[in-house]
C-alpha positions as CSV (number, residue, x, y, z in Angstrom):
1,M,36.8,243.6,-84.4
2,K,34.4,240.4,-83.7
3,E,30.4,240.4,-85.1
4,Y,28.0,239.7,-82.5
5,L,24.3,238.7,-83.6
6,D,21.6,237.6,-81.2
7,G,24.4,236.9,-78.6
8,R,26.3,234.6,-80.8
9,Q,29.9,235.0,-81.9
10,F,30.9,234.6,-85.3
11,M,34.6,234.0,-87.1
12,R,36.0,236.1,-89.5
13,P,37.1,234.9,-92.4
14,Q,40.9,234.7,-91.8
15,E,39.6,232.6,-88.6
16,L,38.3,229.7,-90.8
17,N,41.2,229.8,-93.2
18,L,43.5,228.9,-90.0
19,L,40.9,226.2,-89.2
20,M,41.5,224.9,-93.0
21,V,45.0,224.7,-92.5
22,F,44.9,223.1,-89.0
23,D,42.7,220.8,-90.5
24,A,45.5,219.8,-93.2
25,I,47.9,219.8,-90.7
26,M,45.9,217.5,-88.7
27,T,45.5,215.3,-91.6
28,E,48.7,215.0,-92.8
29,R,50.4,215.1,-89.6
30,S,53.1,217.3,-91.6
31,I,53.8,221.1,-92.1
32,T,55.2,220.2,-95.5
33,R,52.6,217.8,-96.8
34,A,49.8,220.0,-95.2
35,A,51.4,222.7,-97.6
36,N,51.3,220.4,-101.0
37,R,47.8,219.7,-99.9
38,L,46.5,223.1,-99.4
39,S,49.2,224.6,-102.5
40,M,50.3,226.9,-100.4
41,T,54.2,227.6,-99.3
42,Q,55.6,225.6,-96.5
43,P,56.5,229.6,-94.7
44,A,52.9,230.3,-95.1
45,V,52.3,227.3,-93.3
46,S,54.0,227.9,-90.6
47,N,53.2,231.5,-90.1
48,A,49.2,230.3,-90.2
49,V,50.7,227.8,-87.1
50,S,52.0,230.5,-85.2
51,R,48.8,232.5,-85.7
52,M,46.7,229.7,-84.5
53,R,48.9,229.6,-81.3
54,V,48.6,233.1,-80.5
55,A,44.9,232.7,-81.5
56,W,44.0,229.5,-79.6
57,K,46.6,230.7,-76.5
58,D,48.3,226.6,-76.8
59,E,51.5,225.5,-78.3
60,L,49.4,222.9,-81.3
61,F,52.0,220.9,-82.5
62,V,55.1,219.4,-81.2
63,K,58.1,217.6,-83.1
64,D,58.2,214.3,-83.4
65,G,61.2,213.2,-86.2
66,R,59.7,214.0,-89.5
67,N,56.5,214.6,-88.2
68,I,54.6,216.3,-85.8
69,Q,52.2,215.2,-83.0
70,P,49.1,217.3,-81.7
71,T,48.8,218.5,-78.9
72,L,45.5,217.1,-76.2
73,H,43.8,220.7,-77.3
74,A,45.0,220.6,-80.8
75,Q,43.3,217.0,-80.8
76,N,40.0,218.1,-78.5
77,L,39.6,220.8,-81.1
78,W,40.1,219.0,-84.2
79,N,37.4,216.1,-83.0
80,Q,34.7,219.1,-82.9
81,V,35.8,221.0,-86.4
82,R,36.6,218.6,-88.7
83,A,33.0,217.0,-89.5
84,P,32.1,220.4,-89.8
85,L,34.8,221.6,-92.3
86,T,34.1,218.4,-94.3
87,S,30.5,219.2,-94.8
88,L,31.1,222.9,-95.6
89,T,33.9,222.1,-98.0
90,E,31.5,220.1,-100.0
91,A,29.1,222.6,-100.0
92,V,31.0,225.6,-101.2
93,D,33.1,223.0,-103.6
94,P,31.3,220.4,-105.1
95,K,33.1,219.7,-108.1
96,S,34.4,216.2,-109.1
97,F,37.9,214.7,-108.5
98,D,39.4,215.5,-111.8
99,P,42.6,213.3,-112.0
100,T,44.4,215.2,-115.0
101,T,44.7,218.0,-112.8
102,A,44.7,217.0,-109.2
103,K,47.5,217.6,-106.8
104,R,46.7,215.4,-104.0
105,T,48.6,212.5,-102.3
106,F,47.1,209.3,-101.0
107,R,48.2,207.5,-97.7
108,V,47.6,203.8,-98.2
109,A,48.1,201.1,-95.6
110,A,48.9,197.9,-97.1
111,T,51.5,194.9,-96.8
112,D,54.1,194.3,-99.0
113,I,52.1,191.4,-100.8
114,V,49.8,194.2,-101.6
115,V,52.3,196.9,-102.4
116,D,54.1,194.4,-104.8
117,M,50.7,193.4,-106.4
118,V,49.2,196.7,-106.8
119,W,52.0,199.4,-106.8
120,P,53.5,199.1,-110.7
121,A,50.1,198.8,-112.3
122,L,49.0,201.8,-110.2
123,R,52.1,204.1,-110.9
124,A,51.3,203.3,-114.5
125,T,47.6,204.3,-114.5
126,I,48.8,207.2,-112.2
127,E,51.4,208.5,-115.3
128,K,48.8,208.2,-117.9
129,E,45.3,209.6,-116.3
130,A,47.0,211.9,-113.1
131,P,50.4,212.7,-113.5
132,G,50.0,215.0,-110.1
133,V,48.9,212.0,-107.8
134,N,51.2,210.7,-105.3
135,I,51.0,207.2,-103.4
136,H,52.5,206.5,-100.3
137,A,52.7,202.9,-98.8
138,V,52.3,202.7,-95.2
139,P,52.9,199.7,-92.8
140,Y,50.1,197.5,-92.2
141,T,50.0,195.6,-88.7
142,I,46.5,194.2,-88.7
143,V,46.1,195.6,-85.1
144,N,46.3,199.5,-86.0
145,T,43.5,199.5,-88.7
146,N,41.1,201.4,-86.9
147,Q,43.5,203.9,-85.1
148,I,44.9,205.4,-88.0
149,L,41.8,205.2,-90.2
150,E,40.3,207.6,-87.2
151,D,42.8,209.4,-86.6
152,A,43.4,210.3,-90.4
153,E,47.2,209.1,-90.4
154,V,45.9,207.1,-94.1
155,D,43.3,207.7,-96.5
156,M,42.4,204.1,-96.9
157,V,43.6,200.3,-95.6
158,V,43.8,197.4,-97.7
159,G,43.5,194.8,-95.4
160,S,41.6,192.5,-92.8
161,S,38.1,193.3,-91.9
162,S,37.8,191.2,-89.2
163,V,36.6,194.0,-86.4
164,I,35.0,197.1,-88.2
165,S,32.8,199.4,-86.3
166,N,30.0,201.3,-88.2
167,T,32.7,204.6,-88.2
168,F,34.1,202.8,-91.1
169,R,33.3,201.4,-94.2
170,A,34.1,198.1,-96.0
171,E,34.5,196.8,-99.4
172,Y,35.6,192.9,-100.0
173,L,38.4,192.5,-102.6
174,F,39.1,188.8,-102.4
175,S,39.8,185.9,-100.0
176,P,43.2,184.8,-100.0
177,Q,44.0,181.3,-100.6
178,F,46.9,179.4,-98.5
179,I,49.3,176.5,-99.7
180,C,52.5,175.4,-97.7
181,I,56.0,176.0,-98.5
182,M,59.1,174.2,-98.4
183,K,62.5,173.8,-100.1
184,H,62.5,171.1,-102.7
185,D,64.3,168.4,-100.8
186,H,62.6,168.6,-97.7
187,P,61.0,165.3,-96.9
188,L,57.4,167.2,-96.6
189,A,57.5,167.8,-100.5
190,K,54.5,165.3,-101.2
191,A,51.3,165.3,-101.9
192,D,49.7,163.5,-99.5
193,L,51.2,165.9,-96.4
194,K,49.6,164.3,-93.0
195,L,48.5,166.5,-90.2
196,E,50.8,165.1,-88.0
197,E,53.6,165.7,-90.2
198,F,52.3,169.0,-90.8
199,A,52.3,169.6,-87.1
200,A,55.4,168.2,-85.8
201,A,57.5,170.2,-88.6
202,D,59.4,173.9,-87.8
203,H,57.4,176.2,-89.0
204,L,58.0,179.7,-90.5
205,L,55.1,182.2,-89.8
206,V,54.2,185.5,-90.9
207,S,53.1,187.9,-88.1
208,L,52.3,191.5,-89.1
209,S,51.0,192.1,-85.5
210,G,53.8,190.5,-83.5
211,D,52.1,187.5,-82.5
212,I,53.2,184.2,-82.7
213,T,50.3,182.3,-83.3
214,G,47.6,182.4,-86.5
215,F,44.9,180.7,-88.1
216,T,46.5,177.4,-88.5
217,D,47.1,177.4,-84.6
218,Q,43.7,177.8,-83.8
219,V,42.9,174.8,-86.7
220,L,45.5,172.8,-85.1
221,L,44.3,173.2,-81.8
222,Q,40.8,171.5,-82.5
223,H,42.4,168.4,-83.8
224,G,44.2,168.3,-80.4
225,L,47.5,169.4,-81.8
226,S,50.0,171.9,-81.8
227,R,52.9,173.1,-83.6
228,R,56.6,174.8,-83.1
229,V,56.9,178.4,-84.9
230,A,60.5,178.2,-84.7
231,V,61.1,181.7,-86.6
232,T,58.7,184.8,-87.2
233,V,59.2,187.2,-89.8
234,N,57.1,190.7,-90.0
235,H,56.7,191.3,-93.8
236,F,56.2,188.1,-96.3
237,S,59.4,189.7,-98.9
238,S,61.6,187.6,-96.9
239,V,60.0,184.1,-97.0
240,A,60.8,182.8,-99.9
241,N,65.0,183.2,-99.5
242,L,64.5,181.9,-95.8
243,I,62.5,178.7,-96.8
244,K,65.0,177.9,-99.7
245,Q,68.0,178.3,-96.9
246,S,66.4,176.1,-94.3
247,N,64.4,173.0,-93.4
248,L,60.9,175.1,-92.2
249,I,57.7,174.9,-93.7
250,C,55.7,177.9,-94.0
251,V,51.7,178.4,-94.2
252,I,51.1,181.5,-96.8
253,P,49.0,183.2,-99.3
254,I,49.8,182.0,-102.6
255,S,50.2,185.8,-103.7
256,A,53.1,186.2,-101.6
257,V,55.3,183.6,-103.5
258,A,53.3,183.2,-106.5
259,N,56.9,183.9,-108.5
260,E,58.9,181.0,-106.5
261,I,56.4,178.6,-107.2
262,I,55.3,178.8,-110.8
263,S,59.6,179.1,-111.8
264,G,59.9,176.1,-109.6
265,E,62.3,178.2,-106.8
266,L,60.1,176.5,-104.4
267,A,57.9,173.1,-103.5
268,A,54.5,173.7,-102.3
269,T,51.6,171.4,-101.5
270,K,47.8,171.4,-100.1
271,L,47.1,172.1,-96.4
272,P,46.0,168.9,-94.4
273,I,43.7,171.5,-92.5
274,E,40.9,173.3,-93.8
275,L,41.4,177.3,-93.0
276,M,39.0,179.9,-93.1
277,P,41.0,183.5,-93.4
278,Q,39.7,186.6,-93.1
279,Q,38.6,188.4,-96.5
280,V,40.9,191.3,-97.8
281,S,39.1,194.3,-98.3
282,S,39.7,198.1,-98.8
283,L,38.6,200.0,-95.5
284,W,37.9,203.6,-95.0
285,H,36.2,206.0,-92.8
286,K,32.8,207.1,-93.8
287,R,33.5,211.1,-93.5
288,Q,35.3,210.2,-96.8
289,D,32.6,208.3,-98.2
290,T,31.8,210.9,-100.7
291,D,35.6,211.9,-101.4
292,Q,35.6,211.6,-105.5
293,G,39.6,211.3,-105.4
294,L,39.5,208.5,-102.6
295,I,36.4,206.9,-104.8
296,W,38.9,207.1,-107.9
297,L,41.7,205.7,-106.4
298,R,39.5,202.7,-104.5
299,E,38.2,201.9,-108.2
300,H,41.6,201.1,-109.6
301,I,42.8,199.5,-106.3
302,K,39.8,197.0,-107.0
303,R,40.5,196.7,-110.2
304,I,44.3,195.7,-110.2
305,I,43.8,193.5,-107.1
306,R,41.1,191.2,-108.9
307,R,42.3,191.0,-111.8
308,H,46.3,189.9,-110.4
309,V,44.6,187.4,-108.4
310,D,42.5,185.8,-110.8
311,I,45.6,185.2,-113.2
312,E,47.9,184.2,-110.8
313,T,46.2,182.2,-108.9
314,E,45.5,180.2,-112.2
315,Q,49.1,180.3,-113.0
316,V,50.1,178.8,-109.5
317,M,47.1,175.9,-109.6
318,D,48.7,175.0,-113.5
319,S,52.5,174.7,-112.5
320,L,51.5,173.2,-109.3
321,C,49.4,170.4,-111.1
322,K,52.0,170.1,-113.7
323,N,54.9,169.7,-110.9
324,N,52.6,167.4,-108.5
325,P,49.6,165.8,-110.7
326,A,49.0,163.7,-107.7
327,M,48.2,166.7,-105.6
328,C,45.8,168.2,-108.2
329,A,44.3,164.5,-108.8
330,K,43.6,164.4,-105.2
331,S,42.2,167.4,-104.8
332,K,39.3,166.1,-107.6
333,H,38.0,164.0,-105.3
């Protein structure tokens, strides 16, 4: 029987429990992941969903491949309850995150460059300090940053922070340095690459969003020039092999091809234009500002990335200067 006080309706403890399960399902978009998050069995979570449907008179969730999607009623309900639930959880369970005992899955949207750069060292840290923590990479496409953070599809994003609202937080990680790469016998594999030669070449563009223009095109336009983007790819890992087997050139962050430059598999030279690329940051929703687990993860990712970028950039530049002294001599003037 419902309890009332001064005309207001209060919730039974079991109904609050349903809301906690509902919040976990909305966050994870999966019955299985919600069960892991709550340390419950999958049948127990499924039974809770059945009770929700009866109590709230709505289907709430529909299958979408391996995941589930909320109905409009579920989305509207979550918009109303998630902030109060977060505050309530912090009020009754203020203990800090203990990595040694934590059972938690973090979802991080990142490019393949970031995954290659961070995941090995991060996994080593997890095996040593936090054996119960899982790290799942989610594709990063630039254009979906705000949406996936708002919908809690991920815990954080490692990427560009060009358009960020007051709803989100950002912490600077590094500014990528760009170079121009090509195969060794390419006619443009030289120190004094001219702007007109650069613009006239066939270009490979890494486009995470699907656009066929980038920062390079914007700068060329300022010089009254344009280029032919002959090929696009949607991830960085395919660039080196494609460049080695074609007459394409590519403007790319050093981190994406550092190993190939250091080993001498690719030729590289300075760009004949100045690029001002967007900074790479860690991004998260403000509702997780005090999430000690996410703070722990962000600190490790920041440490790994900054150390990796510093060491890698120095090694690449040393390699370039060794193989092409003229380029480095020119850069000192």
